[in-house]
C-alpha beads as a LAMMPS data file, in Angstrom:
LAMMPS data file: protein, C-alpha beads

274 atoms
273 bonds

1 atom types
1 bond types

-500.0 500.0 xlo xhi
-500.0 500.0 ylo yhi
-500.0 500.0 zlo zhi

Masses

1 110.0

Atoms # bond

1 1 1 9.508 -6.132 18.606
2 1 1 12.029 -4.866 16.053
3 1 1 11.881 -2.332 13.237
4 1 1 10.401 -4.744 10.724
5 1 1 8.149 -4.801 7.665
6 1 1 5.962 -7.872 7.225
7 1 1 4.524 -8.219 3.719
8 1 1 1.659 -10.732 3.706
9 1 1 0.837 -13.156 0.944
10 1 1 -2.836 -13.157 -0.047
11 1 1 -5.023 -16.173 0.661
12 1 1 -6.949 -15.887 -2.627
13 1 1 -4.032 -16.404 -5.005
14 1 1 -4.518 -13.012 -6.611
15 1 1 -2.884 -9.621 -6.157
16 1 1 -3.465 -7.663 -2.936
17 1 1 -1.697 -5.258 -0.571
18 1 1 -1.114 -6.089 3.075
19 1 1 1.731 -4.843 5.271
20 1 1 2.311 -4.949 9.015
21 1 1 5.071 -2.713 10.359
22 1 1 6.489 -3.093 13.857
23 1 1 8.851 -0.704 15.598
24 1 1 11.521 -1.230 18.212
25 1 1 9.533 0.959 20.617
26 1 1 6.530 -1.338 20.425
27 1 1 4.283 0.325 17.842
28 1 1 2.266 -1.513 15.191
29 1 1 1.146 -0.071 11.851
30 1 1 -0.955 -1.799 9.193
31 1 1 -1.123 -0.715 5.567
32 1 1 -4.228 -1.882 3.667
33 1 1 -4.865 -5.568 4.469
34 1 1 -6.191 -7.204 1.319
35 1 1 -9.535 -8.770 0.462
36 1 1 -12.379 -9.835 2.772
37 1 1 -10.902 -13.344 2.691
38 1 1 -7.617 -12.013 4.106
39 1 1 -9.210 -10.536 7.239
40 1 1 -8.778 -13.569 9.501
41 1 1 -5.220 -14.147 8.298
42 1 1 -4.371 -10.507 9.037
43 1 1 -5.736 -10.781 12.571
44 1 1 -3.849 -14.029 13.197
45 1 1 -0.616 -12.529 11.898
46 1 1 -1.103 -9.520 14.156
47 1 1 -1.587 -11.864 17.103
48 1 1 1.707 -13.556 16.288
49 1 1 3.774 -10.385 15.927
50 1 1 2.274 -8.649 18.982
51 1 1 1.909 -11.676 21.258
52 1 1 -1.577 -10.489 22.190
53 1 1 -4.929 -12.239 21.854
54 1 1 -6.407 -8.852 20.929
55 1 1 -3.682 -7.068 18.959
56 1 1 -3.225 -3.326 19.310
57 1 1 -2.713 -1.323 16.091
58 1 1 -1.518 2.242 16.530
59 1 1 -2.326 3.292 12.967
60 1 1 -4.138 1.487 10.145
61 1 1 -3.355 3.175 6.824
62 1 1 -5.710 2.762 3.857
63 1 1 -3.952 3.669 0.624
64 1 1 -6.948 3.911 -1.731
65 1 1 -10.445 2.389 -2.034
66 1 1 -9.923 -0.767 -4.063
67 1 1 -11.181 -4.046 -2.630
68 1 1 -7.804 -5.817 -2.824
69 1 1 -6.446 -3.133 -0.505
70 1 1 -9.099 -2.206 2.052
71 1 1 -11.910 -4.750 2.115
72 1 1 -10.157 -6.897 4.766
73 1 1 -10.206 -3.861 7.060
74 1 1 -13.898 -3.300 6.322
75 1 1 -14.644 -6.966 6.921
76 1 1 -12.977 -6.720 10.333
77 1 1 -14.905 -3.568 11.233
78 1 1 -18.188 -5.159 10.089
79 1 1 -17.903 -8.639 11.559
80 1 1 -15.243 -8.741 14.287
81 1 1 -14.338 -5.251 15.515
82 1 1 -13.567 -6.690 18.932
83 1 1 -10.719 -8.765 17.445
84 1 1 -8.327 -5.813 17.232
85 1 1 -7.793 -2.461 18.952
86 1 1 -7.174 0.330 16.451
87 1 1 -6.134 3.806 17.583
88 1 1 -6.219 5.654 14.262
89 1 1 -7.336 5.050 10.679
90 1 1 -5.449 7.152 8.133
91 1 1 -6.939 7.775 4.706
92 1 1 -7.820 10.383 2.102
93 1 1 -10.441 9.166 -0.368
94 1 1 -12.287 11.092 -3.084
95 1 1 -16.031 11.444 -2.845
96 1 1 -18.207 8.690 -4.230
97 1 1 -19.680 11.245 -6.638
98 1 1 -16.239 12.111 -8.054
99 1 1 -15.315 8.468 -8.598
100 1 1 -18.617 7.475 -10.235
101 1 1 -18.614 10.546 -12.505
102 1 1 -15.126 9.787 -13.790
103 1 1 -15.135 5.994 -13.631
104 1 1 -18.707 4.633 -13.606
105 1 1 -17.444 1.032 -13.521
106 1 1 -15.464 1.753 -10.338
107 1 1 -14.947 -0.833 -7.625
108 1 1 -17.968 -0.666 -5.234
109 1 1 -15.588 -0.732 -2.286
110 1 1 -15.704 3.053 -1.865
111 1 1 -19.474 2.989 -1.310
112 1 1 -18.958 0.223 1.228
113 1 1 -16.277 2.295 2.975
114 1 1 -18.537 5.326 3.367
115 1 1 -21.367 3.085 4.590
116 1 1 -19.044 1.618 7.231
117 1 1 -17.415 4.920 8.190
118 1 1 -19.622 5.513 11.272
119 1 1 -18.196 2.302 12.770
120 1 1 -14.764 3.918 13.123
121 1 1 -15.476 7.636 12.678
122 1 1 -13.891 8.437 16.047
123 1 1 -10.559 7.033 14.828
124 1 1 -10.176 8.689 11.423
125 1 1 -7.322 10.951 10.405
126 1 1 -7.520 12.447 6.918
127 1 1 -3.937 12.760 5.669
128 1 1 -2.974 15.310 3.019
129 1 1 0.115 16.147 0.982
130 1 1 2.767 17.756 3.172
131 1 1 1.507 16.300 6.449
132 1 1 4.083 14.697 8.736
133 1 1 3.086 12.138 11.340
134 1 1 4.903 9.974 13.852
135 1 1 3.978 6.575 15.223
136 1 1 6.642 6.007 17.828
137 1 1 9.951 5.724 15.999
138 1 1 8.263 5.585 12.584
139 1 1 8.134 8.961 10.843
140 1 1 5.765 9.480 7.917
141 1 1 5.589 12.273 5.368
142 1 1 2.693 12.449 2.918
143 1 1 4.275 12.883 -0.492
144 1 1 0.979 12.995 -2.391
145 1 1 -2.752 12.749 -1.736
146 1 1 -5.802 12.638 -4.053
147 1 1 -5.938 15.487 -6.545
148 1 1 -9.305 16.339 -8.166
149 1 1 -7.466 17.544 -11.282
150 1 1 -6.725 13.911 -12.176
151 1 1 -9.739 12.586 -14.086
152 1 1 -8.219 9.363 -15.414
153 1 1 -7.597 6.055 -13.647
154 1 1 -9.168 7.920 -10.761
155 1 1 -9.168 5.321 -7.990
156 1 1 -5.559 4.219 -8.484
157 1 1 -4.487 7.833 -8.973
158 1 1 -6.121 8.610 -5.621
159 1 1 -3.459 6.605 -3.816
160 1 1 -2.094 8.115 -0.626
161 1 1 1.680 8.145 -1.130
162 1 1 3.706 8.106 2.071
163 1 1 7.426 8.103 2.792
164 1 1 8.307 6.306 6.013
165 1 1 11.609 6.629 7.862
166 1 1 12.337 3.934 10.428
167 1 1 15.502 2.381 11.775
168 1 1 17.692 4.614 9.626
169 1 1 15.988 3.408 6.425
170 1 1 13.273 4.978 4.267
171 1 1 10.403 3.344 2.406
172 1 1 8.188 4.881 -0.290
173 1 1 4.642 3.489 -0.172
174 1 1 3.103 4.068 -3.613
175 1 1 -0.180 2.176 -3.284
176 1 1 -1.533 1.756 -6.809
177 1 1 -0.395 5.179 -8.057
178 1 1 -0.722 5.471 -11.821
179 1 1 1.282 7.270 -14.490
180 1 1 -0.448 10.611 -13.981
181 1 1 -0.079 10.660 -10.197
182 1 1 3.554 9.637 -10.522
183 1 1 4.265 12.480 -12.920
184 1 1 2.528 14.972 -10.620
185 1 1 4.788 13.825 -7.790
186 1 1 7.890 14.291 -9.923
187 1 1 6.776 17.811 -10.875
188 1 1 6.178 18.702 -7.224
189 1 1 9.624 17.617 -6.053
190 1 1 11.805 18.394 -9.060
191 1 1 15.258 19.527 -7.966
192 1 1 14.955 17.974 -4.494
193 1 1 15.782 14.576 -3.015
194 1 1 12.335 14.260 -1.441
195 1 1 11.483 11.251 -3.614
196 1 1 14.566 9.228 -2.689
197 1 1 14.058 6.147 -0.533
198 1 1 15.913 2.944 0.305
199 1 1 12.902 0.755 -0.452
200 1 1 9.857 1.175 -2.646
201 1 1 6.518 -0.607 -2.594
202 1 1 5.963 -1.316 -6.255
203 1 1 2.976 0.595 -7.594
204 1 1 -0.045 -1.439 -8.708
205 1 1 1.616 -4.739 -7.791
206 1 1 4.538 -4.024 -10.102
207 1 1 2.683 -3.435 -13.335
208 1 1 0.808 -0.587 -15.017
209 1 1 1.576 1.857 -12.211
210 1 1 4.018 4.780 -12.158
211 1 1 6.572 4.966 -14.947
212 1 1 10.292 4.182 -14.841
213 1 1 11.172 7.843 -14.295
214 1 1 9.472 7.752 -10.886
215 1 1 11.478 4.723 -9.779
216 1 1 14.626 6.418 -11.050
217 1 1 13.851 9.415 -8.820
218 1 1 13.275 7.106 -5.843
219 1 1 16.525 5.215 -6.635
220 1 1 15.789 2.305 -4.281
221 1 1 18.128 -0.490 -3.289
222 1 1 15.198 -2.815 -2.551
223 1 1 11.707 -3.397 -3.962
224 1 1 8.578 -4.733 -2.257
225 1 1 6.396 -6.615 -4.754
226 1 1 2.830 -7.568 -3.740
227 1 1 2.846 -9.875 -6.715
228 1 1 1.722 -13.519 -7.086
229 1 1 3.681 -15.785 -9.414
230 1 1 1.246 -15.601 -12.359
231 1 1 1.545 -11.806 -12.358
232 1 1 5.301 -11.859 -11.771
233 1 1 5.628 -14.144 -14.816
234 1 1 3.002 -12.278 -16.882
235 1 1 1.279 -15.613 -17.365
236 1 1 -2.499 -16.000 -17.626
237 1 1 -2.169 -19.673 -18.523
238 1 1 -0.184 -19.755 -21.750
239 1 1 3.309 -19.509 -20.288
240 1 1 5.953 -17.001 -19.262
241 1 1 5.441 -13.441 -20.545
242 1 1 2.481 -14.308 -22.764
243 1 1 -0.058 -11.832 -21.373
244 1 1 -0.373 -8.040 -21.410
245 1 1 0.755 -7.111 -17.902
246 1 1 3.915 -4.992 -17.634
247 1 1 5.573 -6.934 -14.817
248 1 1 8.481 -8.257 -16.886
249 1 1 9.139 -4.788 -18.285
250 1 1 9.128 -3.279 -14.800
251 1 1 11.545 -5.960 -13.597
252 1 1 13.819 -4.749 -16.393
253 1 1 13.510 -1.173 -15.156
254 1 1 14.663 -2.255 -11.715
255 1 1 17.642 -4.079 -13.217
256 1 1 18.568 -0.897 -15.120
257 1 1 18.369 1.111 -11.902
258 1 1 20.621 -1.416 -10.174
259 1 1 18.216 -2.829 -7.598
260 1 1 19.583 -5.990 -5.984
261 1 1 16.982 -6.780 -3.315
262 1 1 13.546 -8.028 -4.318
263 1 1 10.895 -9.166 -1.839
264 1 1 8.012 -10.835 -3.667
265 1 1 4.863 -12.371 -2.194
266 1 1 4.919 -15.171 -4.779
267 1 1 7.521 -16.588 -2.377
268 1 1 5.164 -16.339 0.613
269 1 1 5.145 -13.832 3.461
270 1 1 8.180 -11.538 3.342
271 1 1 9.967 -10.065 6.370
272 1 1 12.318 -7.090 5.990
273 1 1 14.353 -5.876 8.957
274 1 1 15.167 -2.169 8.908

Bonds

1 1 1 2
2 1 2 3
3 1 3 4
4 1 4 5
5 1 5 6
6 1 6 7
7 1 7 8
8 1 8 9
9 1 9 10
10 1 10 11
11 1 11 12
12 1 12 13
13 1 13 14
14 1 14 15
15 1 15 16
16 1 16 17
17 1 17 18
18 1 18 19
19 1 19 20
20 1 20 21
21 1 21 22
22 1 22 23
23 1 23 24
24 1 24 25
25 1 25 26
26 1 26 27
27 1 27 28
28 1 28 29
29 1 29 30
30 1 30 31
31 1 31 32
32 1 32 33
33 1 33 34
34 1 34 35
35 1 35 36
36 1 36 37
37 1 37 38
38 1 38 39
39 1 39 40
40 1 40 41
41 1 41 42
42 1 42 43
43 1 43 44
44 1 44 45
45 1 45 46
46 1 46 47
47 1 47 48
48 1 48 49
49 1 49 50
50 1 50 51
51 1 51 52
52 1 52 53
53 1 53 54
54 1 54 55
55 1 55 56
56 1 56 57
57 1 57 58
58 1 58 59
59 1 59 60
60 1 60 61
61 1 61 62
62 1 62 63
63 1 63 64
64 1 64 65
65 1 65 66
66 1 66 67
67 1 67 68
68 1 68 69
69 1 69 70
70 1 70 71
71 1 71 72
72 1 72 73
73 1 73 74
74 1 74 75
75 1 75 76
76 1 76 77
77 1 77 78
78 1 78 79
79 1 79 80
80 1 80 81
81 1 81 82
82 1 82 83
83 1 83 84
84 1 84 85
85 1 85 86
86 1 86 87
87 1 87 88
88 1 88 89
89 1 89 90
90 1 90 91
91 1 91 92
92 1 92 93
93 1 93 94
94 1 94 95
95 1 95 96
96 1 96 97
97 1 97 98
98 1 98 99
99 1 99 100
100 1 100 101
101 1 101 102
102 1 102 103
103 1 103 104
104 1 104 105
105 1 105 106
106 1 106 107
107 1 107 108
108 1 108 109
109 1 109 110
110 1 110 111
111 1 111 112
112 1 112 113
113 1 113 114
114 1 114 115
115 1 115 116
116 1 116 117
117 1 117 118
118 1 118 119
119 1 119 120
120 1 120 121
121 1 121 122
122 1 122 123
123 1 123 124
124 1 124 125
125 1 125 126
126 1 126 127
127 1 127 128
128 1 128 129
129 1 129 130
130 1 130 131
131 1 131 132
132 1 132 133
133 1 133 134
134 1 134 135
135 1 135 136
136 1 136 137
137 1 137 138
138 1 138 139
139 1 139 140
140 1 140 141
141 1 141 142
142 1 142 143
143 1 143 144
144 1 144 145
145 1 145 146
146 1 146 147
147 1 147 148
148 1 148 149
149 1 149 150
150 1 150 151
151 1 151 152
152 1 152 153
153 1 153 154
154 1 154 155
155 1 155 156
156 1 156 157
157 1 157 158
158 1 158 159
159 1 159 160
160 1 160 161
161 1 161 162
162 1 162 163
163 1 163 164
164 1 164 165
165 1 165 166
166 1 166 167
167 1 167 168
168 1 168 169
169 1 169 170
170 1 170 171
171 1 171 172
172 1 172 173
173 1 173 174
174 1 174 175
175 1 175 176
176 1 176 177
177 1 177 178
178 1 178 179
179 1 179 180
180 1 180 181
181 1 181 182
182 1 182 183
183 1 183 184
184 1 184 185
185 1 185 186
186 1 186 187
187 1 187 188
188 1 188 189
189 1 189 190
190 1 190 191
191 1 191 192
192 1 192 193
193 1 193 194
194 1 194 195
195 1 195 196
196 1 196 197
197 1 197 198
198 1 198 199
199 1 199 200
200 1 200 201
201 1 201 202
202 1 202 203
203 1 203 204
204 1 204 205
205 1 205 206
206 1 206 207
207 1 207 208
208 1 208 209
209 1 209 210
210 1 210 211
211 1 211 212
212 1 212 213
213 1 213 214
214 1 214 215
215 1 215 216
216 1 216 217
217 1 217 218
218 1 218 219
219 1 219 220
220 1 220 221
221 1 221 222
222 1 222 223
223 1 223 224
224 1 224 225
225 1 225 226
226 1 226 227
227 1 227 228
228 1 228 229
229 1 229 230
230 1 230 231
231 1 231 232
232 1 232 233
233 1 233 234
234 1 234 235
235 1 235 236
236 1 236 237
237 1 237 238
238 1 238 239
239 1 239 240
240 1 240 241
241 1 241 242
242 1 242 243
243 1 243 244
244 1 244 245
245 1 245 246
246 1 246 247
247 1 247 248
248 1 248 249
249 1 249 250
250 1 250 251
251 1 251 252
252 1 252 253
253 1 253 254
254 1 254 255
255 1 255 256
256 1 256 257
257 1 257 258
258 1 258 259
259 1 259 260
260 1 260 261
261 1 261 262
262 1 262 263
263 1 263 264
264 1 264 265
265 1 265 266
266 1 266 267
267 1 267 268
268 1 268 269
269 1 269 270
270 1 270 271
271 1 271 272
272 1 272 273
273 1 273 274
């Protein structure tokens, strides 16, 4: 295996997050995984990249408890846990009480996660801001973790933000971090280069996530967009840029910053060599 990021296209035609990272020293890392319907595709892709009938995953990272990010993992744990070997599950989720108090209409995926937790309790690693972790050659630093002071957009703003260094390149994984979480990160690292990274996973699928100032601090040369074509085009059926999503605006931000490389799942699975 090489130092490679595999960004998977969803099988449902909607937005989702699913990454598989391989390292030159043979490690495998998964970030999120998508919807229930993506579970089998994720397993099959892991089989292909590892060459094993039962793939081995050294760390499975769950960014935040929305169904388009973690329900594939839960589906695997519920229905086919024997299909993959997982060493560790990294996460840091708010309590169900906190989410329901601040966002009563919240995605029910968090309740499902806590119900399923005993299935993989022996593998969990709760990751917090400032933690550093290594998976073979891949080095991770937790830039931000859920903050109970944020009472708006609470599930997205509970995204675990990680900076990965691998193969001489760095990647900022933003999950679905919102405006408030992004601004908290900027305040924490003002005057440092901690936020800088070669690549950035676009927050909230490239729309309605962190603001331009966060991307300016990251100053990436490449962007990873978990974005289907309808969202990329801001088109809910009436044509290009006719809906209310911010994707076109965010594309403009990246042009202003000078980003030249764009990897977008509307074009299918994306493979980035580091």
